[in-house]
Structure formats: structure tokens, C-alpha cells
N, C-alpha and C positions, 0 to 999 in steps of 0.2 A: 400440626404434625411436623418436626422438622425435614427439611429437604435434605434429600441424598447429595452429599459431596462427593464428587468425583476427580480422579486425578488423571491428567492428560497431558501428552507433548504434543505442542504446536509447532507446525514447519513451514518455514515461508521462505521461498527463493524470490526475489524482487525483479524487478526490468532491468537492474544493473547486470543480472546474471553473474554476480561475482562469487556467490556461495549462497550456504543456507542458515537463516537463523532458527534456532531451536529454544524453545521455552517449555518447562516444566510447570504446569499449573494445577491447582485444586479449586475447584468452583462448583457451586450447585447449579450453574447456568443463570442465576437471578445475580443476588446481590453478593454473596459471598466469594469473596476470590484473597487467594494467596499463590504469590509467585516463589517457587521454590528455587529454581535456577534457569539461568539464561547461557546459551553458548552459540558460537559463531563456527563455522567450517567453510574455510574458502574451496571452492572448484579449482583443481589443477588446470594449468595452462590450457591443456589438451581439451579438456570438457567444456572450459569456456567459449573457447576459440569454435569450438563445433556448435554450441548455442548461439552464439552472435551470427555465424554465417548462416545457419540454417533461418533465424529470425530474419534474416535481410532477404529470405527468398519468399517469404510467406506475407503475402497481402492479400488474399482471397481465399474463398472456400475450395477454390479450384486448386489452387496452391497446396492445400491442405491434402486434398487426392492426389495430386501431381506428387508429392513428396513423402506419400505415406510411408514407404520403407524407411526413408531415412529418419521420419519422427518416430517410428515403431522402434529402431533400434537407440534412438536416442533416449527414448522413454525409458526404456530397461536400464540403461546406463545411469540415468537419473535416480530412476527407484532403487538402484543397488546402491549408489552413494548414498541415499536417504537411509537406507535399512542398516548399512554399516555404522552410519552416525548413531541411530537409534540404539543399537545392541551395545556399542561403546558407550553411551551414556548410561543404559539400563544396567550395566554390570558395575557401575559405581555410583549408583544411589541406594539406598535402602527404602525405597516407594515401588507400590504395585501399581502399574500403569494399566489404567483401564480403558484408556482409548489413545489413539494416534490423528489430530488433525492435520492432515495432509494437503497442502495447496497445490503444491507441484509449479512447475516453470510455465508462466505464462507464453505461449508461442505466437497466439493469435486472438485478439478479443475486436469483435464488433458489434455493437450493441444493437444496431439498424438491422443486421441480417440475424440478430440473435443466435450468435454463436460465440463461444469462449472455449479457447483449446489451451489446456494445461497439460505439460508432458507430465506423468505420475501415474503409474500403474498401482491403485489401492488394491487390489485382489493380489497382488504378487507382492507387494509392501507387507500385507496382512500374512503371508504366507512365511515371509522371511523370518518377520519379526515375533510370529505368534502372537498378535496383538489385535484387536479390533480397530480398524482405519475406519475413517470420514474423509471423503473425498468428494470432487465434481461438487464443490459447494455453489457453483453459479448457475447449473443447469437449471435447476427448478425457478429461480428468479427469472431468469431470460424466458423459460416457458410461459411464465404467469405476467407477461408482457413488460418486465422490469428490464434494467438495463445493465445486470450483472455485477454492478460495482456503483459505490462502495460498498463494502461487505463489515468494513471497522466500525459503522455508528454503534450499533448496538453494544460493542463493548467500549467504546469512548463514552458511552451514556454512563456504563459504570466506573469507568475511569473518573469522569466527573464528577460522580458522587463520593467517590472515596476521597478524592484530592479537597472537594467542597467540605466533607466531615472533617477532614484531617488539619487541613490551614485555615478554616474558618473562612473560605473563598466563597461570595454570594454568586449566585447565577444571574445571566446567562455566562457558561464555560465554553469556550469554543477551541477544538483542536483541530491544528494545522498539521496535516501528515505531508512532508516534503519526501518524497520517494524518488522513484523515476517520474510520475504523476504526480501533482499536487492535489489532495483533495483535503475538505473541513467537514466537520460535524459541528451544527450550532446544537448544544444543550440549553434550550432556553429556561428550564426549570426541571424539578423534580417530581411533577406530574408524572404518574403512571403511564397516562393515555400517551403513549408513543407519538401518533400522529399530531398531538398538539404540543409536545415538548422537544422535537427533534426533527432538524432537515441537515441533509448532508449532500455534497455534490462534488465530483471531479471538478477541478476550476483552472487547470492549466498544466504544462510542463513543470516538473520538478527539476531532476538532477539530470534527465536523460539527454537534453539537447547539450549542455555543458558537457557531460560524460563523453558521449559520441564525439566531441568535438576535439577532445584530448586523446581518446584512443585514436582517432584517425591521423593526428598529427603530432602524436609523441609516443613514447614507450610507457607513459603513465596512464593511470584508468580513472584518474579523476583530478580536479583541480583542489589541492589541497588546502582548506581554509580560505580558498578563493584567492591565494596568493599570484595565481599566473592573468587571472582576470583583472587584480589590481594593478598589474604591471604593466596593462595594456592600454590603449586610447580607444574609446569608443567612436565608432563610426557613426556620427549624428545622423547622416542623410538614410542610412540604411535601417537604422533604428527607428527613424520616424515612420519610413515607408512600412516597415514591420508593424508599428504599433498601428496604422492606419488599415493595413490589408490583412494582417494575420492574427487579429483579435479572435477570442472565443465567441462564436457566435449564439450559442446558448448553454445554458448551465443546467440544461435538463437532460443532456445526454452524457455517458460515460465516455471516459478518453483512452486513447492507446498510444504509445509511443511512436506508433507509424501515422499518427495524427499529425506529428511535427516533422520537419526535415531542416537540413541544414543548408539548402541551397541559396537562401538569402545573404550568407555571410561568405559565400564562396569567393575568393579571391583576397579576403584579407589576411594578413599575416596572423600567426599563431595567438600571440597575445592580443592583438585587436580583436581578433574574432571571438576569442573568449571572452572578452570585456564585453561586447555588442551582446553576446548570447546572454551573457548572466544578468546585463541589464535588461533585456527583453523577456528573460525569465521571470526576473523580479516585478516587472511592469504588469503582466499578466497575473500572477500571483496576488498582487496588491488589487488589482481589479476584480477578481473573485472575491477578496475578504471584504472589500467594500460592497459588493451585490448582495454578499449573503447578511451582511450587517443590517440591510434594510429590511431585513425580515423579522426584525426583532424590536417591540414595543419599547422595550429597555436597552438603549443604546450604550450602556455601560456594560462592559464586561472583559474578562481576561482572554487572551489569545494565546495558548501553548503549543510550543511547535516540538513534533517528533519527526521521527525519518533521519535519514542520511544527511538531508540538505542544512538541518538544523546546526550541523558543525562548520558550514560554510557561513563564517561571520561575516563576509563581504557580500554575501548575498541576502543575508538577514537585515545587514546595514541597507542594502539598496531598495529591500521591500518597506522598511520604514520610513524612508526617504519618499517613495512613490506614494505612500499612503496620504490621500488629502487630509483625512481626519487623525489628526494627530494625538488624538485621544488614546489611539490605538496603537498598543506596542506588544511586539511579539516577545513571549518570555519561554525559555526551554523549559519542556516537561521534567528534565531531569532536576530540577531545582524543588520539584514537589514529590519526590520519593518514587518516579517510575524512570526506568531507562529507555529513554526514545529511541534506542537503536533495537527493541526488541518488542515494541507495543503491536505491531502486525504479527509476530510469531505467538504472542500471549492470545491476540484475538484468536486464532486457528484451534487453538486450545480449547477457547472459551466456547467457538462456534461449534468445535466437535462434540462437546457437552451438550450444548443446545440442540444440536441434530438428533443426537442420542437418545434425548428426553422429549424429542417431539414438540420442540419449542422452535418458534420463528426466528429467522435469522436476519430477514431483511423486510423494508417496510416500505408504503407509497413515498413516503416522505425522504425516503434514504435511496431508493432506486428505481423510483416511479413504477414498481409493481401495482398489480390491480389491488389486492390486500396483502396482509402479512402471509409471509411465504416461508415454508419450512426449508431445512438446509440442505446439508450434502448427503452423499450416498454413504451406506454404512456397507464394509465389507469385512465378513469374519472368513478366512480361507485357511483355517489351521483345524 
């Protein structure tokens, strides 16, 4: 019997807090997938500043309680922003939207305390858009002893399958997502038993340290193509100390941008600080890639990079330099028919469909949960 194909909007606002990625997809929640459109809508300066300032206040559960009123106000504002974007897109397409996958804006994530707080009111969004909304994707995974992240691997598995079929690429296929945090998904083969063919982990910072340094020390929000870092000089003493003292202790837990800070480059000038941070980030990413590489008996395999970090040519160049295994080469996922800016928003459309169809979205080998875990909460408020 043919499985039902649903149409979903996926929404993702990442750790850079600069705006919302939106993707409209069709899928059966398994192997069928069609991308219809992708769009990006930037936050205005006022909303972005509010988010950044509030994020800097939240370091604990106590902080979530202390700033609850501020959080609630900003959650409403974020939800209204998303609703306007959805309504605008809905008016310009000839598609019936079945579901909305609403990730929201992560403001606090602590896998040890099993708490992940995203700003975004699913019930309000459902009421405003007159659509079924799926949100709160991480809650059930955390309750099932998982890390709550990464959630992209089950979609990465489908992406790997589609790329393998279209481009005749052999497994293993590895997808490296360099967003605020970097995570990797290793798809070892096409085996339907996910626990035998899939591994995923957060492996280090992505753009978070570089972006924060740029924002703190200039009017820019990111290092376009790594030009600022390339113009600076690496402080080798500070870099080597960071490599020794600030490495990732375990790839068994999810990461948050609050796990990293800029204190070790304090005192460096703008360009040198950026150069040192970019080198440190590249070093940690290379370490994570080489750790996960050891998990596959087949050491050959392609590494496809998605997320904003793939556009930083200097960062990619440095990762390749730090990799001791020179057989590993990072390739841009855009070369294989997927837009690397929208993999995560497409993911949350796909996860919304899987959640609605009562299919698991996280697995022991991806988030360390006890067993395959169902997904987000379904909101229908119209």
C-alpha cells in the first residue's frame, strides 16, 4: 500500500539568531522527498538584539525562572514573526499545507539537566495560521535519557540515500553540519536497521565563537568567507594552550554555544583574535571528524558539508589542513543537488511529518536515548 505523502513547512532559527529558514517539502516520512521551496527571512535589528541579550542572561534552570516574563514576551514576539512569514508564503503557493514543523529559537540547552528551552508557542502559531503545528521536538528524547540533539540524522540518512542513488556514490556517506555548533552524521550503509548503520554526534563549535568575536568587536555579524581571519596572525601560544585545555572531553553529549567562550583570546586584536578562533574551531572539528571516522570498518567515504560554515572557505581549508588522514576531503553538499543553507529547515518539515505519523525521530546511536523515540508535540488550535 502506498504511504501517504504530506506537505509540510519546516522552520528553523539557528544559534546565530539572525533569522528564520523556511522550507516547504513533501514526504511520506520515510524515503519519499520533494523540496518545493526554500526561503530565508532576517530578524530586524531590534528583535535580534533582544534575543542575543536574553541568551546571555540564561545559563541555568534558575535563570529560566528568573527571566520567565521576559522569555514569555519574547516567545510571543518570535511566534508572531513566524506566523507572518508562514501566512505570506502560504498566499504565494498553490499547495495545501498539512503541517508546520516549528523548531523555535533555542535559548537554553543542557543535556545533563535534561532541559532544552526553545522560544516558540505552538498553540499560538496554530491559532494564527490555522494549521496543525508540531513543535517541542526535543522534549521526549530528553525524557527518554537522550541528549535532545542532534535531531537531523534521520533526515541526513534520507539525504545520503538520495545522493547515493543520483550521483552513484558509495557508502559510507558522512554529513558535517557547521552551524553555530558542528555535528556529524555517519551513514555507514543503506541498512534499514538504524542502530547498525547510523551514528551522530555534536563534535565542536561551528560558527559560534567566530560570530560572537565579530559581533563584539565590529559592526559586522560574521566573517565573510574568512577574510578577517585570513588577514590576522594566529597567536600560537594561546592556540596551543587552548588545544591542550579546551578540547571536547566526550562525543557522547550534545553541545550548546554556552559550552564555549571567548575568554582565552581576550587581549588579542580584532584580526588576530579571529584568526586564532578560526584555527581553534577548525582543529576541534577535525578532531571530531577523525573520532567518528574510526567507527566505520570502511575507511573510505565522502564528507559533505552543509550549514553556514561551509561558505567560510578559510575555515574549510584549515579543517582539511588539520585532518591527519589526507584521504578525507570535505565537499560542499550543494554540488550534489541540496542547498546547504536549508538542510535543517527541511529536516523540521520532515520531522513534523514523522511525528504526525507516529514514527520515531531520534535513536540510541544519534542522541543516546534508551530506544527509538517519538517526536514533537502536535498542536491544533483552530
